[in-house]
DOLO-627726 format. One line per 5 residues: number of its first residue (from 0); their letters; for each residue x, z, y of C-alpha. Coordinates in steps of 0.5 Angstrom, whole numbers, always signed. Each point is the difference from the previous one (the first is absolute). Example, Ala and Ser with C-alpha at 12.3 -4.5 7.8 and 13.67 -1.06 7.14 Angstrom:
2
0) AS) +25 +16 -9; +2 -2 +7
This chain:
543
0) MLSAI) -58 -45 +38; +6 -1 -4; +4 +1 +6; -4 +6 +2; +1 +3 -7
5) IRAIE) +8 -1 +0; +0 +3 +7; -4 +6 -3; +5 +1 -6; +6 +0 +4
10) VSSDA) +5 +6 +0; +0 -1 +8; +0 -5 +5; +7 -1 +1; +2 +0 -8
15) SPYQN) +3 -7 -3; +1 -3 -6; +7 +4 +0; -1 +6 +4; -4 +6 +2
20) ADILP) +1 +7 +2; +2 +3 -7; +5 -5 -1; +3 -1 +7; +7 +5 +1
25) LPPAR) -3 +7 +1; +0 +3 +7; +3 +7 +1; -7 +3 +1; -1 -2 -8
30) RTWSK) +6 +2 -2; -1 +7 -2; +4 +2 -7; +5 +4 +2; +6 +3 -5
35) KVFAF) -5 +5 -3; -6 -4 -1; +4 -5 -4; +3 +6 -4; -7 +3 -1
40) FWLST) -3 -7 -2; +5 -1 -5; -1 +7 -3; -8 -2 +0; +1 -7 -4
45) AINIA) +6 +1 -4; -2 +6 -4; -6 -3 -4; -3 -1 -7; +4 -6 -1
50) EWSGA) +6 +3 +1; -1 +6 -4; +0 -4 -6; +6 -5 +2; +4 +3 -6
55) SAGLA) -5 -2 -5; +2 -7 -1; +8 +2 -2; -2 +5 -5; -5 -4 -3
60) IGLTV) +5 -6 -2; +5 +5 -2; +4 +3 +6; +3 +7 -1; -3 +5 +6
65) GQAIA) +7 -1 +3; +0 -7 +0; -7 -1 +3; +2 +5 +6; +6 -4 +1
70) VNLIS) -3 -7 +0; -6 +3 +5; +6 +3 +4; +3 -7 +1; -6 -4 +1
75) TLIIT) -2 +5 +5; +7 -1 +4; -1 -7 +0; -8 +0 +2; +3 +5 +6
80) LALVI) +5 -5 +2; -4 -6 +0; -6 +4 +4; +5 +2 +6; +3 -7 +0
85) NGHGG) -7 -4 +0; -3 +5 +5; +5 -1 +5; -3 -6 +3; -7 +3 +2
90) GKWHV) +4 +6 +3; +4 -4 +5; -5 -6 +1; -7 +4 -1; -3 -6 -4
95) PFAVI) -3 +0 -7; +3 -3 -6; -5 -6 +0; +3 -2 +7; +8 +2 -1
100) NRSAW) -1 -5 -6; -2 -6 +4; +7 +0 +2; +2 -2 -7; -6 -4 -2
105) GLRGS) -2 -3 +6; -7 +2 +3; -4 -4 -5; +5 +1 -6; -1 +8 +1
110) WFALL) -7 -1 -3; +3 +0 -7; +4 +6 +1; -7 +4 +3; -4 -3 -6
115) NRIIL) +5 +3 -5; -1 +7 +4; -7 +0 +0; -1 -1 -7; +4 +6 -2
120) SCCWY) -3 +4 +6; -7 -2 -4; +3 +2 -7; +3 +7 +3; -6 +2 +4
125) GVEGW) -4 -1 -7; +5 +4 -4; +1 +5 +5; -7 +1 +1; -2 +1 -7
130) YGGQM) +5 +6 +0; -3 +3 +6; -7 -1 -4; +3 +4 -6; +2 +6 +5
135) VKIMI) -7 -1 +3; -3 +1 -8; +5 +6 +0; -3 +3 +6; -7 -1 -2
140) GTIWP) +1 +3 -7; +3 +6 +3; -7 +1 +3; -4 -3 -6; +4 +0 -6
145) SFYHM) -6 -4 -4; +3 -6 +5; +6 +0 -5; -5 -2 -6; -6 -3 +3
150) KNTFG) -3 -6 -4; +4 -7 +0; -4 -6 +2; +5 -5 +0; +2 -4 -7
155) PGAAM) +7 +1 -4; +3 -6 +4; -1 +3 +7; +6 +4 +0; -3 +5 +4
160) KTNEF) -5 +6 -1; -6 +1 +5; +2 +6 +3; +7 -4 +2; -4 -5 +3
165) ISFII) -4 +4 +4; +6 +4 +2; +4 -6 +2; -6 -3 +4; +0 +7 +4
170) FWTIS) +7 +0 +2; -1 -8 +2; -5 +2 +4; +3 +6 +4; +6 -4 +1
175) LPIFL) -4 -5 +4; -1 +3 +7; +8 +2 +0; +1 -7 +2; -4 +1 +6
180) VKPEH) +6 +4 +2; +6 -4 +3; +7 +1 -3; +3 +3 +6; -5 +6 -1
185) YRIPA) +2 +2 -7; +5 +6 +2; -5 +6 -1; -3 -3 -7; +8 -1 -2
190) IVSSV) +2 +7 +2; -6 +3 -4; +0 -4 -6; +8 +1 -1; +0 +7 +1
195) IVTIA) -6 +1 -5; +2 -5 -6; +8 +3 +1; -3 +7 -2; -5 -2 -5
200) ALAIF) +6 -4 -4; +5 +6 +0; -6 +4 -2; -2 -4 -6; +8 +0 -2
205) IWALA) +1 +7 +1; -6 +2 -4; +1 -4 -6; +8 +2 +0; -2 +7 +0
210) KQGNA) -6 +0 -5; +5 -4 -5; +6 +4 +1; +5 -6 +0; +0 -8 +1
215) GPLWS) -5 -1 -6; +1 -5 -6; +0 -6 +3; +6 +2 +4; +5 +1 -6
220) EPQEI) -3 -5 -5; -4 -6 +3; +2 -5 -6; -4 +5 -5; -6 +0 +5
225) YGVPK) -1 -7 +1; +3 -2 -7; +5 -5 +3; +7 -1 -2; +6 +2 +4
230) LEGSK) +3 -6 +4; +7 -1 +0; +5 -6 +2; -3 -6 +3; -7 +2 -1
235) LSWAM) +1 +6 +4; +3 -3 +6; -5 -6 +0; -6 +6 -1; +3 +4 +6
240) MRIIT) +1 -7 +4; -8 -1 -1; -2 +6 +2; +4 +0 +6; -3 -7 +2
245) SGIGG) -7 +3 -2; +1 +6 +5; +2 -5 +6; -5 -5 -2; -5 +6 +1
250) WAGGI) +2 +0 +7; +2 -7 +1; -6 -1 +5; +1 +6 +4; +7 -2 +1
255) LYQSD) -2 -7 +3; -5 +3 +5; +4 +6 +3; -1 -3 +6; -7 +1 +0
260) FSRYA) +1 +7 +1; +7 +0 +4; -3 -4 +5; -4 +7 +2; +7 +3 +2
265) VNPGD) +0 +4 +6; +8 -2 +0; +4 -5 -4; +2 +4 -6; -5 +5 +0
270) QMWGQ) -2 -3 -6; +6 +1 -4; -1 +8 +0; -5 -1 -5; +3 -5 -4
275) IFIIP) +7 +3 -1; -2 +7 -1; -7 +1 -2; -1 -6 -5; +6 +1 -5
280) VCLFG) -3 +7 +0; -7 -1 -1; +1 -6 -5; +5 +3 -4; -3 +7 +0
285) SNLLG) -7 -2 -2; +3 -4 -6; +4 +7 -2; -6 +4 +1; -5 -4 -4
290) LITTS) +5 -1 -5; +1 +8 -1; -7 +2 +1; -2 -5 -5; +5 +2 -5
295) CARGL) -3 +7 +1; -7 -2 -1; +2 -3 -7; +2 +7 -2; -6 +4 +4
300) FPEEP) -5 -5 -3; +3 -3 -7; -7 -3 -2; +0 -4 +6; +3 -7 +1
305) LLWRL) +6 +0 +5; -3 +1 +7; +4 -4 +4; -6 -2 +5; -1 +6 +4
310) YDLLQ) -7 +0 +0; +0 +0 -7; +4 +6 +0; -4 +4 +5; -6 -1 -4
315) AIQEH) +3 +3 -6; +2 +6 +4; -7 +1 +2; -3 -1 -7; +5 +4 -4
320) GGNGT) +1 +5 +6; -8 +2 +1; -3 +1 +6; +5 +4 +3; +4 -6 +1
325) RAAVF) -5 -4 +4; +2 +2 +7; +7 -2 -1; -1 -7 -3; -5 -1 +5
330) FAAFA) +5 +1 +6; +6 -4 -4; -5 -6 -1; -2 +0 +7; +7 +0 +2
335) FFLSQ) +2 -6 -4; -7 -3 +2; +3 +0 +8; +6 -3 -2; -3 -5 -4
340) ICVNV) -5 -1 +7; +7 -1 +4; +3 -5 -6; -6 -4 -1; -3 -1 +8
345) VACGV) +7 +0 +3; +5 -3 -5; -5 -5 -3; -6 -1 +4; +3 +0 +7
350) VGGMD) +6 -4 -2; -4 -5 -3; -4 +0 +6; +6 -2 +4; +1 -6 -4
355) LAALL) -7 -2 +0; +1 +1 +8; +6 -5 +0; -3 -5 -4; -7 -1 +4
360) PRFLN) +2 +4 +6; -6 -4 +4; -5 +4 -5; +3 +6 -3; +3 +6 +3
365) IRRGS) +3 +6 -4; -6 +3 -1; -4 -6 -2; +5 -2 -5; +1 +7 -3
370) FIIAI) -8 +0 -2; +2 -7 -3; +5 +3 -4; -4 +6 -2; -6 -5 -3
375) IGICI) +5 -4 -4; +3 +6 -3; -6 +1 -4; +0 -7 -2; +6 +0 -4
380) NPWRI) -2 +6 -5; +5 +5 +1; -2 +4 -6; +2 -6 -4; +7 -1 +3
385) LNTAN) +1 +8 -1; -3 +0 -7; +7 +1 -3; +6 +2 +3; +4 -6 -3
390) SFISA) -5 -5 +4; +1 +3 +6; +8 +1 +0; +0 -8 -2; -5 -2 +5
395) ISAYA) +4 +3 +6; +7 -2 -3; -3 -7 -1; -2 -1 +7; +7 +3 +3
400) VFLGP) +3 -7 -3; -4 -3 +6; +2 +5 +5; +7 +1 -1; +2 -7 +3
405) LTGIM) -5 +1 +6; +4 +6 +2; +7 -3 -2; -2 -6 +5; -3 +5 +5
410) VTDYH) +6 +5 +0; +5 -5 +0; -3 -4 +6; -1 +6 +5; +6 +4 -2
415) ILRSR) +5 -5 -1; -2 -7 +2; -3 +2 +7; +4 +7 +1; -7 +4 +1
420) RLKLS) -1 -5 +6; -7 -3 +1; -3 -4 +5; -7 +3 +0; -4 -4 +5
425) HLYLP) +2 -6 -5; -3 +4 -6; -7 -2 +3; +1 -7 +3; -3 -5 -5
430) NPSSD) +3 -6 +2; +6 -4 +0; +3 +4 +6; +1 +6 -5; +7 +1 -3
435) YWFWH) -5 +3 -6; -4 -6 -1; +5 -4 -4; -4 -6 -3; -7 +0 +1
440) GLNWR) +0 +8 +0; +4 +0 -6; +7 +2 -1; +2 -5 -7; +6 +5 -1
445) APIAW) -4 +6 -2; -4 -3 -6; +6 -3 -3; +4 +7 +0; -7 +3 -2
450) VLGVF) +0 -4 -6; +7 +0 -2; -1 +8 +0; -6 +0 -4; +2 -6 -5
455) PSMPG) +5 +4 -5; -6 +6 -1; -5 -4 -2; +1 -1 -7; +0 +7 -1
460) FAASV) -6 +1 +5; -4 -4 -4; +2 +3 -7; -2 +7 +3; -7 -2 +3
465) TPASV) -2 -4 -6; +5 +3 -6; -5 -3 -5; +1 -7 +2; +7 +0 +3
470) QVNAG) +6 +1 -4; +7 +0 +4; +7 +2 -3; +3 +6 +2; +4 -3 +6
475) WTHVY) -6 -2 +4; -3 +7 -1; +6 +3 +2; +0 -4 +6; -7 +2 +2
480) YMSWL) +2 +8 -1; +5 -2 +6; -6 -4 +4; +0 +4 +7; +7 +1 +1
485) LSFFI) +2 -7 -3; -5 -4 +4; +1 +4 +6; +8 -2 +0; -2 -7 -2
490) SGSAW) -5 -2 +5; +5 +4 +5; +6 -4 -2; -4 -7 +0; -3 +2 +7
495) MVLNT) +7 +1 +3; +3 -7 -3; -6 -4 +2; +0 +3 +7; +8 -1 +1
500) VWPPP) -1 -7 -2; -6 -2 +4; +0 +5 +6; -7 +2 +2; -1 +0 +8
505) GVGEV) +0 +7 +4; +4 +4 -4; +2 +6 +3; -4 -1 +6; -5 +5 +4
510) DEKDV) -5 -1 +5; +3 +1 +7; -6 +4 +3; -4 +5 -4; -6 -4 -1
515) FGTFG) -5 +4 -3; +2 +7 +3; +3 +2 -6; +6 +4 +2; -3 +3 +7
520) PAAGD) -1 +7 +1; -6 +4 -3; -6 +1 +5; +1 +5 +5; +7 -2 +2
525) SVDAK) +2 -1 +7; -2 -6 +3; +8 -1 +2; +2 +1 -7; -5 -5 -3
530) EKDLE) +2 -5 +6; +7 +1 -2; -1 -1 -8; -3 -7 +2; +6 -2 +3
535) MTVDD) +4 +2 -7; +1 -5 -6; -2 +1 -7; +8 +0 -1; +1 +6 +6
540) TYP) -6 +4 -3; +3 +0 -7; +8 -2 +0
């Protein structure tokens, strides 16, 4: 009976503890993301509620508007460069982040990197889902305005109101059926969402600027509005470094899992079009639009608190503008609702589902894993994470302490040590004959390099997450302000030293044959073309 139950819950009869159809190298038929699809995908996900309020952190600690814009630009450029570099492996070899990491950590050691990503996916799914729920609240409120002020049945310690929780559950429920759609079929939803959210973001910005007539009071005097002194000297430098790291930290998980999406590229390099041209414009543009719009809103609604959160702004527009604004507010809320669906389902749920599929491939595929991420996303209580802006920033920045070293090891191993060459068949071979088996499936070099990268930031990390009980001197705090960049370079350097002194097997080698049919022609090509391709080695296909 137990054997029958196990067989019943297996993903498929040919799934094993180290592979299933969702984590094997993608065949040409499943690689459907062209340059255009990647561009639309990043448009639909990079213009979102979180990015809209990105400049708030810098202004809140004393930066001027110019300084806040400068640090945002710097962090955006670093993020873009990291996304391009770390997405290369997926575009070339068509395998996810979880499998590429096996070359560095070993087939079993890679589970550690997976667990870090899974934890972050769960947190982000809850947080982005809460943002989406807020847009549901606005849409309902435009139809039935009394919904904004319905009786709250939660106590003061719940960190949320009844209408917010109802809206969150609605958004969460609507998101679930989308997990039934495979990632290779996301083209049309990405195009529709990207067009609508771009129009909505520009419309809100133009309306606020035209109605206010200038950039607003926050633009010229942020220190007076926030009640914080203007920073100078070393305090200013470290504050800017802190915000740069916070910006990178918010994308640290996205940097790590780039191969999960780039693997769907029709041709290697297609993913770079969206990364290079769309991401910088969207990230920097969203922050700039959010900053100017919030500044204008301060002038338009001086009795309201600063309306950094887009859903608060939309509610204020409706309540101050009357019934005539309800249709416009509904459209804007609907546009960002679609954007949050894309962010939550694709960049959080599906990514976490891929990681779970690699962790337990015999019993989980992307679809099953995504549903598990969605369930855990509720359990983390995202409404508490987002109770204040500072707690959210601290949480995201803090986790970058652990992800920076993982990225440093991954990038250094793939690009420098192995010169972008992998032996695909050995990434799925769970025995000592695999070049990536190392010691019982664990490459002992990886945890050493990771610990060396994490250690310098740990005192500052402890003080950040428990400021009431842990106090450290300014030096450790400053190290923590550089956590992602510092840990990336420390772990990457340590990785090269360890592998130079103790070289691993199979460096720079590839399979002699296309074992998985990954590089063959797409379905419909001529038989002669297919036979000719099968005679080619991976090196011939991708010099």
